[in-house]
C-alpha positions as CSV (number, residue, x, y, z in Angstrom):
1,M,92.0,286.1,71.2
2,A,93.8,286.2,74.6
3,D,92.4,288.5,77.1
4,H,95.8,290.6,77.4
5,S,95.8,291.2,73.8
6,L,92.2,292.3,73.8
7,Q,92.9,294.7,76.6
8,K,95.9,296.2,75.0
9,L,93.7,296.7,71.8
10,A,91.0,298.3,73.6
11,Q,93.2,300.7,75.1
12,V,94.7,301.6,71.7
13,I,91.2,302.1,70.3
14,V,89.9,304.1,73.3
15,H,93.0,306.3,74.2
16,Y,94.7,306.6,70.8
17,S,92.5,306.0,67.8
18,L,89.3,307.5,69.2
19,K,90.7,309.6,72.1
20,L,87.5,309.2,74.1
21,K,87.0,311.8,76.8
22,P,84.4,312.3,79.5
23,D,80.8,313.0,78.0
24,D,81.5,311.9,74.6
25,T,78.7,309.9,73.0
26,F,80.2,306.6,71.8
27,I,78.6,303.6,70.0
28,I,80.1,300.2,69.5
29,R,78.9,298.4,66.2
30,A,79.7,294.8,66.0
31,P,78.4,291.2,65.5
32,E,77.8,289.1,68.7
33,I,80.6,286.8,68.0
34,A,82.9,289.7,68.8
35,A,81.6,290.0,72.4
36,P,85.0,289.6,74.1
37,L,86.4,292.5,72.4
38,I,83.0,294.5,72.9
39,R,83.4,294.0,76.6
40,E,86.9,295.1,76.9
41,V,86.2,298.3,74.7
42,Y,83.1,299.0,76.7
43,R,84.9,298.8,80.0
44,E,87.8,301.0,78.8
45,A,85.3,303.6,77.2
46,I,83.3,303.7,80.4
47,R,86.5,304.4,82.5
48,A,87.3,307.1,80.1
49,G,84.0,308.9,81.1
50,A,82.1,308.3,77.7
51,Y,78.4,307.6,77.4
52,V,78.6,304.2,75.7
53,N,75.9,302.4,73.5
54,T,76.1,299.1,71.6
55,E,74.4,297.9,68.6
56,I,75.0,294.2,68.2
57,E,73.9,292.4,65.0
58,L,72.9,288.9,65.0
59,D,74.3,286.5,62.5
60,G,72.3,286.1,59.2
61,L,70.1,289.3,59.6
62,R,71.6,291.1,56.6
63,E,71.2,287.9,54.4
64,I,67.5,287.9,55.5
65,F,67.1,291.7,54.8
66,F,68.5,291.4,51.2
67,K,66.3,288.4,50.3
68,E,63.1,289.2,51.8
69,S,62.6,293.0,51.7
70,N,60.4,294.5,49.2
71,E,61.4,297.5,47.3
72,K,60.2,300.2,49.8
73,Q,62.0,298.2,52.5
74,L,65.1,297.8,50.4
75,T,65.4,301.6,50.0
76,H,64.1,302.9,53.3
77,V,66.3,305.1,55.6
78,S,65.0,304.8,59.0
79,E,64.7,307.7,61.5
80,Y,66.8,305.8,63.8
81,D,69.7,305.7,61.6
82,K,69.4,309.3,60.9
83,L,69.3,310.3,64.5
84,G,72.3,308.0,65.3
85,N,74.1,309.7,62.5
86,E,73.9,313.1,64.2
87,Y,73.8,312.0,68.0
88,F,77.2,309.9,68.4
89,N,80.5,311.8,68.2
90,A,82.5,308.6,68.1
91,A,82.0,305.0,66.9
92,L,83.9,301.8,66.6
93,I,82.8,299.3,64.0
94,I,84.3,295.7,64.7
95,W,84.3,293.2,61.7
96,A,84.1,289.7,62.7
97,P,82.4,287.6,60.0
98,S,81.2,284.1,60.7
99,N,80.6,283.6,57.0
100,S,82.4,286.1,54.7
101,R,80.3,285.1,51.5
102,A,77.0,285.4,53.1
103,L,75.6,287.8,50.4
104,S,77.6,286.4,47.6
105,R,74.3,285.1,45.9
106,I,72.3,288.1,46.5
107,N,71.3,289.9,43.4
108,P,73.8,292.7,43.1
109,Q,71.2,295.2,41.7
110,R,69.5,294.9,45.1
111,I,72.7,295.7,46.9
112,A,73.3,298.8,44.6
113,R,69.8,300.2,45.1
114,H,70.2,299.8,48.9
115,R,73.4,301.6,48.7
116,E,72.1,304.4,46.7
117,A,69.2,305.0,49.0
118,T,71.4,305.0,52.0
119,S,74.1,307.3,50.3
120,P,73.0,310.3,52.5
121,L,73.9,308.6,55.7
122,L,77.4,307.7,54.3
123,N,78.0,311.3,52.9
124,R,76.9,312.8,56.2
125,T,79.1,310.5,58.2
126,M,82.2,311.6,56.1
127,A,81.1,315.4,56.2
128,R,80.9,315.3,60.0
129,E,84.4,313.6,60.1
130,A,85.6,316.4,58.1
131,E,84.1,319.0,60.6
132,G,85.7,317.4,63.4
133,T,82.4,316.5,65.0
134,Y,82.7,312.8,64.5
135,R,85.6,310.3,64.6
136,W,85.4,306.5,64.0
137,C,87.7,303.4,64.2
138,G,87.4,300.2,62.4
139,T,89.0,297.1,63.6
140,L,88.8,293.3,63.2
141,F,88.1,290.4,65.8
142,P,89.6,287.0,64.6
143,T,87.1,284.4,63.5
144,Q,87.3,281.1,61.8
145,A,85.9,282.7,58.6
146,L,88.6,285.3,58.6
147,A,91.3,282.7,59.3
148,Q,90.0,280.5,56.5
149,D,89.9,283.2,53.9
150,F,93.5,283.8,54.6
151,G,94.4,280.0,54.6
152,M,95.5,279.5,58.1
153,S,94.3,278.4,61.6
154,L,92.4,280.6,63.8
155,S,95.6,280.8,66.3
156,E,97.7,281.5,63.3
157,Y,95.6,284.3,62.3
158,E,95.3,286.0,65.8
159,A,99.2,285.9,66.0
160,F,99.5,287.6,62.5
161,L,96.8,290.2,63.6
162,Y,98.4,291.0,66.8
163,E,101.6,291.8,64.8
164,A,99.7,294.0,62.4
165,C,98.1,296.1,65.1
166,L,101.5,296.2,67.0
167,L,100.1,294.6,70.1
168,N,103.1,292.7,70.7
169,D,105.2,295.9,71.3
170,E,105.7,296.9,74.9
171,N,103.7,300.1,74.3
172,P,101.5,299.9,71.2
173,I,100.4,303.6,71.4
174,T,104.0,304.8,71.4
175,S,104.6,302.5,68.5
176,W,101.7,303.8,66.4
177,Q,102.9,307.4,67.2
178,K,106.2,306.4,65.7
179,V,104.5,305.0,62.6
180,Y,102.6,308.3,62.2
181,E,105.8,310.3,62.4
182,K,107.3,308.1,59.6
183,Q,104.3,308.2,57.4
184,Q,104.1,312.0,57.8
185,H,107.1,312.3,55.7
186,V,105.4,310.6,52.8
187,A,102.3,312.7,53.2
188,D,104.3,316.0,53.4
189,F,106.3,315.0,50.0
190,L,102.9,314.1,48.3
191,M,101.5,317.4,49.3
192,Q,104.3,319.2,47.5
193,H,103.3,317.6,44.3
194,D,100.3,317.5,41.9
195,E,100.5,314.9,39.2
196,I,101.0,311.2,40.4
197,H,101.8,308.7,37.7
198,I,101.7,305.0,38.5
199,V,103.2,302.3,36.1
200,A,103.0,298.6,36.9
201,P,102.2,295.4,35.0
202,D,99.1,296.2,33.0
203,T,98.8,299.6,34.6
204,D,99.6,303.1,33.5
205,L,97.6,305.7,35.4
206,T,97.7,309.4,36.3
207,Y,95.8,311.6,38.5
208,R,96.2,315.0,40.1
209,T,95.8,316.1,43.7
210,A,96.8,319.8,43.7
211,G,94.8,321.5,46.3
212,R,93.7,318.2,48.0
213,Q,95.1,317.0,51.3
214,W,97.1,313.9,51.7
215,I,95.9,312.4,55.1
216,N,98.3,310.4,57.3
217,C,96.5,307.3,58.8
218,A,98.4,305.5,61.6
219,G,95.7,304.7,64.0
220,I,92.4,305.8,62.7
221,N,91.8,302.2,62.1
222,I,93.6,299.3,64.0
223,P,95.6,298.0,62.2
224,D,96.5,301.0,60.1
225,G,99.2,302.2,57.8
226,E,98.4,304.3,54.7
227,V,98.4,307.8,53.3
228,F,95.3,308.8,51.3
229,S,93.9,311.7,49.3
230,G,91.0,312.5,47.1
231,P,92.0,313.1,43.3
232,I,90.7,315.9,41.3
233,E,87.5,314.2,40.0
234,D,88.2,314.7,36.3
235,S,91.8,314.0,36.6
236,V,92.1,310.2,36.7
237,T,93.1,308.7,33.3
238,G,94.6,305.6,32.0
239,R,94.2,301.9,32.9
240,V,94.7,300.1,36.1
241,R,94.7,296.2,36.8
242,F,94.1,295.5,40.3
243,T,96.3,292.5,41.3
244,Y,94.3,291.2,44.1
245,P,90.6,290.1,44.0
246,A,88.2,293.0,45.0
247,Q,86.2,292.3,47.9
248,Y,82.8,294.0,48.7
249,E,79.6,293.1,50.5
250,D,80.8,289.4,50.7
251,N,81.5,289.3,46.9
252,E,84.7,288.7,45.2
253,V,85.7,290.0,41.8
254,E,88.9,288.6,40.3
255,D,91.4,290.3,38.0
256,V,89.7,293.7,37.6
257,S,90.9,296.0,35.2
258,L,89.4,299.6,34.8
259,T,90.0,302.1,32.0
260,F,89.4,305.9,32.9
261,Q,88.9,308.8,30.9
262,D,88.4,312.4,32.3
263,G,88.0,310.6,35.8
264,K,85.2,308.3,34.7
265,V,85.4,304.4,34.4
266,I,84.5,304.0,30.7
267,E,85.6,300.2,30.4
268,S,85.7,297.5,33.1
269,A,86.8,293.8,32.9
270,A,87.1,291.0,35.3
271,N,87.8,287.1,35.1
272,R,85.1,286.5,37.5
273,G,82.3,288.6,39.0
274,L,81.8,291.0,36.1
275,D,78.1,291.4,36.8
276,F,78.8,292.3,40.5
277,L,81.3,294.9,39.4
278,N,79.2,296.4,36.8
279,A,76.2,296.8,39.2
280,M,78.4,298.6,41.7
281,L,79.7,301.0,39.0
282,D,76.1,301.6,38.1
283,T,75.0,302.4,41.7
284,D,74.6,306.1,41.2
285,S,76.0,309.1,39.3
286,G,79.3,309.1,41.4
287,S,80.1,305.5,41.5
288,R,82.2,305.5,38.4
289,Y,84.5,308.2,39.7
290,V,87.3,307.6,42.2
291,G,86.8,309.1,45.6
292,E,90.0,307.9,47.2
293,V,93.7,307.2,46.2
294,A,96.2,305.9,48.7
295,F,99.2,303.9,49.4
296,G,99.6,301.0,51.8
297,L,102.5,301.3,54.2
298,N,102.1,298.6,56.7
299,Y,104.9,296.3,56.1
300,H,103.7,293.9,58.9
301,I,101.0,292.9,56.3
302,K,102.8,291.1,53.6
303,E,100.0,288.8,51.8
304,F,96.6,289.3,50.7
305,T,94.0,288.3,53.5
306,K,90.6,288.9,51.7
307,H,89.6,291.6,54.1
308,R,89.9,295.1,52.8
309,L,90.7,296.7,56.2
310,L,94.1,294.8,56.1
311,D,94.6,294.4,52.2
312,E,94.5,298.2,51.7
313,K,97.3,298.6,54.2
314,I,99.8,296.0,52.6
315,G,103.1,297.6,52.5
316,G,104.0,297.9,48.9
317,T,100.6,298.6,47.5
318,M,98.2,301.3,46.3
319,H,94.5,301.5,46.4
320,M,91.7,303.4,44.9
321,A,88.3,303.7,46.2
322,L,85.4,303.9,43.7
323,G,82.7,306.2,44.7
324,A,82.4,308.5,47.7
325,S,85.2,311.0,48.4
326,I,86.3,311.5,52.0
327,P,85.7,315.2,52.5
328,M,88.7,315.9,54.8
329,T,90.9,315.4,51.5
330,G,88.9,318.0,49.8
331,G,87.3,315.6,47.5
332,V,83.8,316.4,46.3
333,N,82.6,313.1,44.6
334,R,79.2,311.9,46.3
335,S,78.2,308.4,46.1
336,G,76.6,305.5,48.2
337,L,79.7,303.4,47.2
338,H,83.0,303.5,48.6
339,W,84.8,300.4,47.4
340,D,88.5,300.0,47.9
341,L,90.6,298.0,45.2
342,V,94.0,297.1,45.7
343,C,97.0,297.0,43.3
344,D,100.5,295.5,44.1
345,L,103.2,297.9,43.3
346,R,106.3,295.9,44.2
347,E,107.0,295.6,40.6
348,G,106.1,299.1,39.8
349,Q,107.1,302.7,39.8
350,V,105.4,305.9,41.0
351,Y,106.4,309.4,39.6
352,A,105.5,312.5,41.3
353,D,105.4,315.5,38.7
354,G,107.6,313.4,36.6
355,Q,110.0,312.5,39.5
356,L,110.6,308.9,40.3
357,C,109.6,308.6,44.0
358,Y,108.6,304.9,44.5
359,E,110.0,301.6,43.4
360,H,110.2,298.1,44.7
361,G,107.2,298.8,47.0
362,N,108.9,301.7,48.8
363,F,109.0,305.4,48.6
364,I,112.5,306.7,47.8
365,I,112.2,310.2,49.1
């Protein structure tokens, strides 16, 4: 990624997404391959007056952990992680895999047990975000693995990512502010309604959001472009077929179908990866419930990329997260799992309290 684009991305992250200010305690978590972006963000954050820490992960450590750890190590929650969870008030996560399938041969039960054990960290992070004492941003640094997953060269992937992040615009921050204004119209509309009914090929699903907040995401992550909420936990009913392969912890599950009754997954199916899907569904008592519902509104992202940060934003899609609610929505489901699964709605319709409000991949409001 060219230095100028990295500088622009760092400026968007520091000054728009995280709004860093003097005396903020800020941590950058990233693999070493993302060093060029780490440096630019670090420089910009120092200039903003923040106290900056870095947590750089070496390639292959997670694979070693899941293969070699004993049961006590697998379920251990360190004091270091607990302290960091309370100390920092801002964080950047940079995803930059050198191998996007490194954990695909790991026993999914081990991943599920680790997720369950560390669920207090996830839920506390989300609670602090709702309290306003913590903010975070996730972004991508282009790698050969990401480009290969998308079926293109690294230079082509970089160009695609620039566009999705609005970095080609003269002032990306102004552009993201305009996106926010446009998406707020959608969030305001959904806030006025309760029952959402989604109809698409092999999908007929309803849920309710009365009393919950619809959140406008136009720069929380970069790239961004969605509105999301937390459904009333026992209201999700019906069947949904997720058009795109579901990606989680370096595993891919194809052609996922879920049936819900009183909010809970009572039936699951997949053409490939069903054992992994079921292991994640059985992570804990909250992992068969939906913690998040959302609509993707970034029409610069048109194709499935195999990375959830991008795929959940695809214009003309909806996604649902199994597991933990995001407390700022008013959702109360707790889990160590938060897994976004994406469904194409470009051949579907959405009804809000019986009113057609969405078709051909766009809101008509």
